[in-house]
N, CA, C and O atoms as a GROMACS GRO file, in nm:
protein
  352
    1MET      N    1  -2.411  17.930  23.671
    1MET     CA    2  -2.319  18.008  23.574
    1MET      C    3  -2.395  17.953  23.430
    1MET      O    4  -2.483  17.870  23.408
    2ASN      N    5  -2.320  18.037  23.350
    2ASN     CA    6  -2.327  17.975  23.176
    2ASN      C    7  -2.310  17.868  23.122
    2ASN      O    8  -2.202  17.831  23.170
    3PRO      N    9  -2.346  17.784  23.046
    3PRO     CA   10  -2.264  17.679  23.005
    3PRO      C   11  -2.187  17.730  22.895
    3PRO      O   12  -2.108  17.652  22.842
    4LEU      N   13  -2.195  17.832  22.857
    4LEU     CA   14  -2.072  17.901  22.743
    4LEU      C   15  -1.948  17.914  22.836
    4LEU      O   16  -1.838  17.906  22.781
    5TYR      N   17  -1.951  17.931  22.960
    5TYR     CA   18  -1.840  17.969  23.035
    5TYR      C   19  -1.758  17.857  23.066
    5TYR      O   20  -1.635  17.851  23.066
    6ILE      N   21  -1.874  17.735  23.103
    6ILE     CA   22  -1.821  17.604  23.154
    6ILE      C   23  -1.713  17.566  23.027
    6ILE      O   24  -1.595  17.536  23.041
    7VAL      N   25  -1.811  17.581  22.865
    7VAL     CA   26  -1.723  17.516  22.768
    7VAL      C   27  -1.588  17.580  22.719
    7VAL      O   28  -1.497  17.528  22.655
    8LEU      N   29  -1.605  17.740  22.782
    8LEU     CA   30  -1.494  17.769  22.734
    8LEU      C   31  -1.376  17.758  22.856
    8LEU      O   32  -1.257  17.762  22.824
    9ILE      N   33  -1.409  17.746  22.969
    9ILE     CA   34  -1.329  17.687  23.084
    9ILE      C   35  -1.238  17.534  23.037
    9ILE      O   36  -1.116  17.514  23.033
   10VAL      N   37  -1.327  17.465  23.012
   10VAL     CA   38  -1.276  17.312  22.971
   10VAL      C   39  -1.171  17.336  22.844
   10VAL      O   40  -1.056  17.292  22.844
   11VAL      N   41  -1.225  17.408  22.742
   11VAL     CA   42  -1.134  17.437  22.621
   11VAL      C   43  -1.026  17.493  22.650
   11VAL      O   44  -0.935  17.463  22.573
   12ALA      N   45  -0.986  17.596  22.766
   12ALA     CA   46  -0.912  17.645  22.852
   12ALA      C   47  -0.823  17.553  22.892
   12ALA      O   48  -0.703  17.564  22.866
   13VAL      N   49  -0.868  17.463  22.950
   13VAL     CA   50  -0.792  17.371  23.030
   13VAL      C   51  -0.725  17.252  22.939
   13VAL      O   52  -0.613  17.204  22.955
   14ALA      N   53  -0.814  17.219  22.848
   14ALA     CA   54  -0.753  17.141  22.751
   14ALA      C   55  -0.655  17.167  22.685
   14ALA      O   56  -0.556  17.093  22.682
   15VAL      N   57  -0.668  17.318  22.598
   15VAL     CA   58  -0.559  17.394  22.531
   15VAL      C   59  -0.420  17.420  22.657
   15VAL      O   60  -0.304  17.442  22.619
   16LEU      N   61  -0.441  17.417  22.739
   16LEU     CA   62  -0.327  17.455  22.828
   16LEU      C   63  -0.246  17.345  22.838
   16LEU      O   64  -0.125  17.353  22.815
   17TRP      N   65  -0.316  17.217  22.880
   17TRP     CA   66  -0.295  17.068  22.905
   17TRP      C   67  -0.198  17.050  22.767
   17TRP      O   68  -0.079  17.021  22.765
   18LEU      N   69  -0.278  17.074  22.666
   18LEU     CA   70  -0.209  17.012  22.529
   18LEU      C   71  -0.082  17.106  22.516
   18LEU      O   72   0.004  17.052  22.447
   19VAL      N   73  -0.053  17.208  22.554
   19VAL     CA   74   0.057  17.337  22.541
   19VAL      C   75   0.153  17.230  22.653
   19VAL      O   76   0.262  17.183  22.621
   20GLY      N   77   0.102  17.212  22.756
   20GLY     CA   78   0.176  17.186  22.826
   20GLY      C   79   0.285  17.048  22.799
   20GLY      O   80   0.405  17.033  22.823
   21MET      N   81   0.170  16.949  22.734
   21MET     CA   82   0.221  16.813  22.699
   21MET      C   83   0.312  16.842  22.597
   21MET      O   84   0.431  16.811  22.595
   22TYR      N   85   0.241  16.912  22.504
   22TYR     CA   86   0.404  16.947  22.363
   22TYR      C   87   0.518  16.974  22.418
   22TYR      O   88   0.620  16.914  22.384
   23ASN      N   89   0.517  17.086  22.530
   23ASN     CA   90   0.641  17.154  22.609
   23ASN      C   91   0.717  17.037  22.643
   23ASN      O   92   0.831  17.017  22.603
   24GLY      N   93   0.625  16.925  22.752
   24GLY     CA   94   0.741  16.784  22.811
   24GLY      C   95   0.807  16.726  22.685
   24GLY      O   96   0.920  16.675  22.684
   25LEU      N   97   0.719  16.739  22.575
   25LEU     CA   98   0.755  16.622  22.449
   25LEU      C   99   0.867  16.693  22.363
   25LEU      O  100   0.947  16.643  22.284
   26ILE      N  101   0.855  16.794  22.392
   26ILE     CA  102   1.029  16.881  22.326
   26ILE      C  103   1.108  16.895  22.410
   26ILE      O  104   1.226  16.884  22.379
   27ARG      N  105   1.066  16.929  22.569
   27ARG     CA  106   1.204  16.908  22.665
   27ARG      C  107   1.270  16.790  22.682
   27ARG      O  108   1.380  16.791  22.738
   28SER      N  109   1.217  16.678  22.639
   28SER     CA  110   1.239  16.527  22.654
   28SER      C  111   1.338  16.525  22.519
   28SER      O  112   1.453  16.482  22.528
   29ARG      N  113   1.303  16.556  22.439
   29ARG     CA  114   1.352  16.524  22.278
   29ARG      C  115   1.458  16.604  22.290
   29ARG      O  116   1.551  16.545  22.236
   30ASN      N  117   1.515  16.772  22.360
   30ASN     CA  118   1.642  16.820  22.364
   30ASN      C  119   1.728  16.716  22.474
   30ASN      O  120   1.838  16.675  22.440
   31ARG      N  121   1.675  16.680  22.598
   31ARG     CA  122   1.720  16.614  22.692
   31ARG      C  123   1.825  16.456  22.569
   31ARG      O  124   1.945  16.428  22.557
   32VAL      N  125   1.703  16.399  22.509
   32VAL     CA  126   1.783  16.280  22.434
   32VAL      C  127   1.880  16.336  22.354
   32VAL      O  128   1.986  16.275  22.369
   33LYS      N  129   1.889  16.423  22.280
   33LYS     CA  130   1.970  16.518  22.200
   33LYS      C  131   2.059  16.534  22.261
   33LYS      O  132   2.161  16.476  22.223
   34GLU      N  133   2.067  16.618  22.383
   34GLU     CA  134   2.199  16.648  22.448
   34GLU      C  135   2.250  16.540  22.521
   34GLU      O  136   2.373  16.545  22.527
   35SER      N  137   2.194  16.427  22.588
   35SER     CA  138   2.251  16.335  22.603
   35SER      C  139   2.344  16.230  22.511
   35SER      O  140   2.455  16.183  22.539
   36TRP      N  141   2.275  16.213  22.414
   36TRP     CA  142   2.391  16.173  22.232
   36TRP      C  143   2.507  16.245  22.250
   36TRP      O  144   2.619  16.196  22.262
   37SER      N  145   2.479  16.360  22.252
   37SER     CA  146   2.586  16.459  22.250
   37SER      C  147   2.719  16.450  22.321
   37SER      O  148   2.833  16.481  22.286
   38ASP      N  149   2.665  16.394  22.442
   38ASP     CA  150   2.766  16.440  22.550
   38ASP      C  151   2.845  16.299  22.526
   38ASP      O  152   2.966  16.287  22.541
   39ILE      N  153   2.748  16.184  22.483
   39ILE     CA  154   2.829  16.010  22.455
   39ILE      C  155   2.917  15.994  22.341
   39ILE      O  156   2.997  15.904  22.317
   40ASP      N  157   2.881  16.131  22.255
   40ASP     CA  158   2.976  16.135  22.108
   40ASP      C  159   3.102  16.222  22.222
   40ASP      O  160   3.210  16.166  22.233
   41VAL      N  161   3.085  16.324  22.283
   41VAL     CA  162   3.207  16.388  22.321
   41VAL      C  163   3.320  16.280  22.404
   41VAL      O  164   3.441  16.259  22.389
   42GLN      N  165   3.220  16.227  22.495
   42GLN     CA  166   3.321  16.108  22.586
   42GLN      C  167   3.346  15.986  22.494
   42GLN      O  168   3.433  15.915  22.544
   43LEU      N  169   3.294  15.933  22.364
   43LEU     CA  170   3.352  15.871  22.274
   43LEU      C  171   3.476  15.917  22.226
   43LEU      O  172   3.581  15.859  22.251
   44LYS      N  173   3.466  16.025  22.154
   44LYS     CA  174   3.590  16.111  22.119
   44LYS      C  175   3.719  16.101  22.189
   44LYS      O  176   3.820  16.041  22.153
   45ARG      N  177   3.700  16.164  22.286
   45ARG     CA  178   3.806  16.160  22.445
   45ARG      C  179   3.834  16.015  22.438
   45ARG      O  180   3.943  15.965  22.466
   46ARG      N  181   3.742  15.960  22.404
   46ARG     CA  182   3.835  15.823  22.449
   46ARG      C  183   3.946  15.757  22.309
   46ARG      O  184   4.058  15.706  22.299
   47TYR      N  185   3.845  15.795  22.226
   47TYR     CA  186   3.952  15.748  22.075
   47TYR      C  187   4.045  15.833  22.089
   47TYR      O  188   4.152  15.773  22.093
   48ASP      N  189   4.060  15.971  22.102
   48ASP     CA  190   4.187  16.027  22.126
   48ASP      C  191   4.305  15.978  22.213
   48ASP      O  192   4.420  16.016  22.191
   49LEU      N  193   4.275  15.900  22.304
   49LEU     CA  194   4.355  15.849  22.396
   49LEU      C  195   4.370  15.701  22.365
   49LEU      O  196   4.379  15.627  22.463
   50ILE      N  197   4.373  15.644  22.239
   50ILE     CA  198   4.406  15.530  22.208
   50ILE      C  199   4.558  15.521  22.166
   50ILE      O  200   4.637  15.453  22.230
   51PRO      N  201   4.590  15.590  22.060
   51PRO     CA  202   4.735  15.600  22.059
   51PRO      C  203   4.803  15.613  22.194
   51PRO      O  204   4.888  15.524  22.193
   52ASN      N  205   4.809  15.667  22.291
   52ASN     CA  206   4.841  15.707  22.377
   52ASN      C  207   4.864  15.531  22.444
   52ASN      O  208   4.966  15.463  22.434
   53LEU      N  209   4.754  15.500  22.501
   53LEU     CA  210   4.746  15.364  22.572
   53LEU      C  211   4.824  15.264  22.472
   53LEU      O  212   4.870  15.165  22.529
   54ILE      N  213   4.846  15.273  22.343
   54ILE     CA  214   4.945  15.190  22.270
   54ILE      C  215   5.071  15.207  22.276
   54ILE      O  216   5.133  15.103  22.297
   55GLU      N  217   5.127  15.291  22.267
   55GLU     CA  218   5.282  15.357  22.348
   55GLU      C  219   5.273  15.326  22.440
   55GLU      O  220   5.385  15.276  22.452
   56THR      N  221   5.205  15.304  22.574
   56THR     CA  222   5.233  15.290  22.711
   56THR      C  223   5.242  15.118  22.691
   56THR      O  224   5.324  15.050  22.752
   57VAL      N  225   5.160  15.070  22.611
   57VAL     CA  226   5.149  14.881  22.636
   57VAL      C  227   5.299  14.848  22.542
   57VAL      O  228   5.378  14.755  22.553
   58LYS      N  229   5.301  14.962  22.451
   58LYS     CA  230   5.430  14.912  22.399
   58LYS      C  231   5.565  14.916  22.444
   58LYS      O  232   5.660  14.855  22.396
   59GLY      N  233   5.563  15.013  22.562
   59GLY     CA  234   5.650  15.042  22.648
   59GLY      C  235   5.703  14.949  22.747
   59GLY      O  236   5.818  14.938  22.790
   60TYR      N  237   5.592  14.880  22.776
   60TYR     CA  238   5.577  14.779  22.866
   60TYR      C  239   5.642  14.642  22.825
   60TYR      O  240   5.725  14.574  22.886
   61ALA      N  241   5.570  14.618  22.690
   61ALA     CA  242   5.593  14.500  22.660
   61ALA      C  243   5.748  14.501  22.629
   61ALA      O  244   5.814  14.401  22.659
   62GLU      N  245   5.819  14.628  22.560
   62GLU     CA  246   5.949  14.595  22.586
   62GLU      C  247   6.016  14.545  22.685
   62GLU      O  248   6.098  14.454  22.675
   63HIS      N  249   5.982  14.607  22.797
   63HIS     CA  250   6.008  14.619  22.914
   63HIS      C  251   6.029  14.464  22.999
   63HIS      O  252   6.118  14.418  23.071
   64GLU      N  253   5.891  14.410  22.944
   64GLU     CA  254   5.917  14.262  23.010
   64GLU      C  255   5.954  14.163  22.947
   64GLU      O  256   5.963  14.048  22.990
   65ARG      N  257   5.996  14.229  22.764
   65ARG     CA  258   6.059  14.112  22.683
   65ARG      C  259   6.190  14.119  22.765
   65ARG      O  260   6.240  14.014  22.806
   66GLY      N  261   6.250  14.250  22.790
   66GLY     CA  262   6.384  14.235  22.881
   66GLY      C  263   6.403  14.164  23.004
   66GLY      O  264   6.498  14.095  23.041
   67THR      N  265   6.279  14.199  23.068
   67THR     CA  266   6.274  14.125  23.187
   67THR      C  267   6.273  13.933  23.169
   67THR      O  268   6.355  13.871  23.237
   68LEU      N  269   6.205  13.878  23.102
   68LEU     CA  270   6.175  13.789  23.040
   68LEU      C  271   6.305  13.699  22.988
   68LEU      O  272   6.314  13.581  23.021
   69ASP      N  273   6.417  13.770  22.894
   69ASP     CA  274   6.532  13.726  22.836
   69ASP      C  275   6.612  13.730  22.946
   69ASP      O  276   6.697  13.641  22.945
   70ALA      N  277   6.616  13.824  23.068
   70ALA     CA  278   6.714  13.820  23.146
   70ALA      C  279   6.657  13.688  23.260
   70ALA      O  280   6.737  13.658  23.349
   71VAL      N  281   6.560  13.633  23.258
   71VAL     CA  282   6.511  13.557  23.347
   71VAL      C  283   6.529  13.398  23.278
   71VAL      O  284   6.550  13.289  23.332
   72ILE      N  285   6.514  13.433  23.150
   72ILE     CA  286   6.571  13.299  23.054
   72ILE      C  287   6.691  13.295  23.074
   72ILE      O  288   6.722  13.184  23.119
   73GLN      N  289   6.795  13.378  23.060
   73GLN     CA  290   6.935  13.363  23.089
   73GLN      C  291   7.004  13.323  23.209
   73GLN      O  292   7.108  13.258  23.212
   74ALA      N  293   6.939  13.366  23.306
   74ALA     CA  294   6.942  13.344  23.464
   74ALA      C  295   6.907  13.168  23.480
   74ALA      O  296   6.987  13.104  23.548
   75ARG      N  297   6.821  13.112  23.434
   75ARG     CA  298   6.792  13.026  23.415
   75ARG      C  299   6.841  12.915  23.368
   75ARG      O  300   6.848  12.807  23.427
   76SER      N  301   6.886  12.948  23.224
   76SER     CA  302   7.006  12.854  23.177
   76SER      C  303   7.131  12.848  23.206
   76SER      O  304   7.204  12.753  23.180
   77LYS      N  305   7.168  12.961  23.269
   77LYS     CA  306   7.341  12.961  23.346
   77LYS      C  307   7.297  12.865  23.468
   77LYS      O  308   7.379  12.780  23.506
   78ALA      N  309   7.186  12.873  23.525
   78ALA     CA  310   7.183  12.806  23.662
   78ALA      C  311   7.136  12.632  23.604
   78ALA      O  312   7.170  12.532  23.667
   79MET      N  313   7.078  12.628  23.512
   79MET     CA  314   7.063  12.498  23.461
   79MET      C  315   7.210  12.396  23.392
   79MET      O  316   7.234  12.276  23.386
   80GLY      N  317   7.268  12.497  23.358
   80GLY     CA  318   7.436  12.454  23.340
   80GLY      C  319   7.490  12.456  23.451
   80GLY      O  320   7.579  12.374  23.431
   81ALA      N  321   7.504  12.491  23.562
   81ALA     CA  322   7.608  12.494  23.654
   81ALA      C  323   7.655  12.383  23.719
   81ALA      O  324   7.588  12.299  23.778
   82GLN      N  325   7.787  12.388  23.704
   82GLN     CA  326   7.839  12.226  23.733
   82GLN      C  327   7.876  12.239  23.881
   82GLN      O  328   7.881  12.135  23.947
   83THR      N  329   7.903  12.350  23.938
   83THR     CA  330   7.941  12.377  24.106
   83THR      C  331   7.871  12.432  24.163
   83THR      O  332   7.766  12.473  24.114
   84VAL      N  333   7.917  12.459  24.330
   84VAL     CA  334   7.809  12.544  24.416
   84VAL      C  335   7.803  12.698  24.346
   84VAL      O  336   7.710  12.773  24.316
   85ALA      N  337   7.922  12.704  24.337
   85ALA     CA  338   7.951  12.840  24.274
   85ALA      C  339   7.869  12.904  24.204
   85ALA      O  340   7.794  12.998  24.232
   86GLU      N  341   7.893  12.831  24.087
   86GLU     CA  342   7.805  12.817  23.954
   86GLU      C  343   7.632  12.848  24.004
   86GLU      O  344   7.556  12.936  23.964
   87HIS      N  345   7.608  12.732  24.109
   87HIS     CA  346   7.459  12.774  24.107
   87HIS      C  347   7.392  12.870  24.192
   87HIS      O  348   7.270  12.878  24.203
   88ALA      N  349   7.498  12.962  24.266
   88ALA     CA  350   7.486  13.046  24.356
   88ALA      C  351   7.480  13.168  24.248
   88ALA      O  352   7.468  13.284  24.286
   0.00000   0.00000   0.00000
């Protein structure tokens, strides 16, 4: 075989390897960009839900406040009771 053909084959293999390597790097860069974009979308969805969460917590806190007031009143009433009927 002619040495020129061997050199051409080696150069062609090297060029194909470099092209494959470059394409792999570009593919990896695009995957990273896409992954960060997906994270940004998920974070935006979470941020959009925060006001709903705050309203839910406020409603639950109001319910708990009412329950606590009722328990405090019942305890005060029970502590000040003099007869068995009042204790009941």
